[in-house]
N, C-alpha and C positions, 0 to 999 in steps of 0.2 A: 078529783083527788089525785095528787101526784104521788104515785107509789114507787118505792125502790124495792127491788128484789135482789138480794145479794147472798153470797156465801163464799166458800173457799174455791168452788169451781172445779174440783178435781174428782168428783164421784159421779156414778151413774144417776144417783138420786138428784144431783144438781142439774143434770141435763133435763130430767123429767120435771122436777118441781121448780127449778130455777129458770133455765133457758127456755124451755118449751112453754111451761105454764105461765111464767112471768110475762112473756111476749103476748100470750093469748089474752091476758087480762089487761093489756095495754100499759104495763108497768115499764119503768126504766130498769133494765136487767144488766147488772155488772158485777162480775165476781171480783172479790178483793177490792171493793170500791174505796176510793180515797176521799173524795168530796161528797158530803151528805147534805150540802146546802140546798134548800129549796124543796125538800121532800116533806110530805104530810105524814107519811107512815113508812116504816121499813120492815119488809119481810125478810127474815134471816133463815136460810135453809140449812138445816143440819147443825154444824158446830160453828159458833161465831168466834171471831177474834176479839180479844179483850180490848184492843185499841179501838176497834170499830164500836163496841158498846159504849166506850167512853165518849167518842165523838157524837154519837147519837144522843146520849144523855145531855151533853153540853148544849146541844141545840134543841133539846126538849122534844125530840122526834119519837113518837110511840113505836114500840117494837112488837111485831107479831113473830113468834118463833114457830117455824115448821120443824117439828121434832124428828122428821123422817130419818130413820137409820142412824140416829145421832149417838147412841150409846157406844162405849168402847167395845171393839170387836177384834179378834174372835172371842176373847175371854168373857165378855158380857153376854154372849149367847148361852152361857151356862148358868147365869144368875137365876135365883129364885124371884118370885114376885116381890117379896120384901126388899131384896137388894135392888131390883129395878126401880121401884118406887122411891127408895131412899136416894138413889142416884138422880132421879128426875127432880126430886124436891131440891136437892143441892143446886142443880143446874138452873131451876126456876129462880132460886134465891140469888144466883149470880147474874143471870141475864136480865131479870126483872121485866119480863114481857108484859104487855097489856092484854094479849090474847095468844091463843095457842092453836096450832093446826096439827092434827093427829093423822097418822097413816091408816088407822083402823078404828072402828067403833070401840073395840076393846081398849085401845090406848086412850081414846077420848074419855071413856068411863074412868080410867085410872087417873085422869087429870082433873076430875070434877072437884076433888078435895082442895084444889088450889084456889077455887073461887074466881076463876078467870073464864071469859068466853072461850069455848073450844069448838072447833069445826072438825069433825071426822071427814077427811077428804081422800077418797080412793085415788090411786094412780089411773091415768087415762091410758088407753092402748097406744102403742107406738104409731105415730102418724105415717101414712104413706105405705103401709105394709101391703105386699101383694097377697091376694087370697090363696089359700091352699087349694090345689086342683083336685085333691082327694083321689089319689092313684088307685088302680084296681087292687093292688096288693101292698101291704106294708113292706117298705124297703129299709126305712131308717127311723130310729128313735133319736130325738134331739134333746139336749140339755143346755140351758143358758145359765152361766154363772161359774163360780170357782169350784174346781174339783174337790177342794177341802170340805165343802159343805155337803157333798154326797156321802163321804165317809163310808160307813158300813154297808151302804146300799150297793157299792161297786161290785162285789162278787156275784150277787143274785142278778144284777142288771146285765153284767157281761155274760153270765151263764144263760139267761133267758134269751138274750139277743142272739147269742151264738147258736143255741138250740133251734131257733126259728129261722136262722139265716138272715137276720136283720142286722144292718149296720148301726153303729152308734156315733152320732155326730155331736161333738162338743162345741158349743157356741157357734152354731150355724149362722151364716151370713143372713139368711132369711128363714123364718119358721115355715114358710111355704115349701121349703126344700126337704122337710122331714114329714113323716106321716103321723107321728105321735110325739108330743113334747112332754117331757117329764119334769115335775117340780116337786121334789121331795127333799127333805133336809135331815141330816143326822143329829143336829143340835136339838136338845130337848129343853133348854132353858126357857124361862117365861117370855122374855122379849122375843126370842126367835120364833116362838109359837103364837104369840099374841100381838106383837107390835110390828112385825115385818109386813110390808105392803103386799098387796096382791098383784104386783106388776106382772109377774109371769103368767098369771091367769088372764089379766087384761090383754096381754100381747097374744096369748093363744086365742082369746075371743076375737080380737081385732083381725087376726089372720084366718080365723075359722079352722084352727088346727086342733084336732082331738088331743085331749090332755089327761094326764094322770097326776093327781095332786096329793100331797100330804094334807092332813086336816089341820091346817093353820087358820087362825081367825081371818087373816087377810083374804084367803081363798074362799073360806066358807061364807064370809059376808058378801062376796062378789059373785057367788056361784049362780049359774043359770038353771041348774038341774041336769045339764048335759055332760057334766064332768064325771070322770072316774076317780076313785079315791083309793089311796094305798098308804097304810101305816105299818105294813108288815110285808115280808116277802110273799106270803100267801095271797095277800090282796093285790100285790103288784102282778103276780102271775094271772090272777083272775081278771084283772083290768086288761092286760095284754090279750087274753083270750077273747074278751068282749069286744075288742077293737079290731079284730082281724077282718071282719066282713066289710066290704066297701060300702054297701047300702047303709049299714049302721054308722059308719064314719061320715057319710054324706049327711045323714039326718042330724048327727051331733054337730057337724060343722055349721050347718044352717042355724041351729039354735044358739051356738056360741057366738056367731057373728051378730045375731040380732041383739045379744046382751052386752056387746062391747061398749065400755065407757069411752065416749069420744072426748078429744081434747076440748072441743068447743063446749060440750055439755058440762064438763068438770070446771072449765074456766068461768062459765056463766054463774054457776053456783058459788064459786070462790069469790068472784067480784061482788056479787050481791051481798054476800056475808060481810066482806070487808066494809062495804058501804053502810052496813047497819051498825057498825061499832061506834061507840062514843068514847072518845079519848079525853 
């Protein structure tokens, strides 16, 4: 089967679900592709261009839409479930895919009413990450992502790190360079809590870095049991307290590493599912 994986090529989700995963399933990977001749199926990651949809339809090429992170942001992160599903229905009507790929099981469940094959596919861990050495003492807390998503967490985070003498590293080059990685979000809308991928957890697992997470579906679905959880300042303080001892962090690191979703494992599942589809 000759598979095309394409998208706009400008987001982190494209690097994960397009460049990395597309290559791993043996697809032709090309952002903003022009010629679609000769492909048996096209996987479109995130938001498609209308001209691409038209060219695919003209050649009768089936479309698989990977919905990952596709809703309008940041304002879509405040939507209710009804608003999210209404948006999704309109997009399905426009794209007319033959199958869907969801970033979480919760998103896949919300897609069932469309009557299309749906694959809930978690993000794989970042390939080639160094393992966290688990230093004797906590020195740094790390956060990957835009500061705008931390929002109201900033005061308690800065206060607790300052009180403990810990540094705060924003978008560290490697997770192994921090002792705890934080993945919390100030946005409380349905998509932000139910449709966001668990990529930050996957990367923490892949590097064996102890983590503190908000109770989002993407994280809860991929949890190993070694994670710390925080949806309030009090829970964040308790999580930081629990992660101070090196022996505790060593045990957590080992359990996280064992649960990491690999690129090869996710790709195998993805490829097999595509091969079962009837177009």
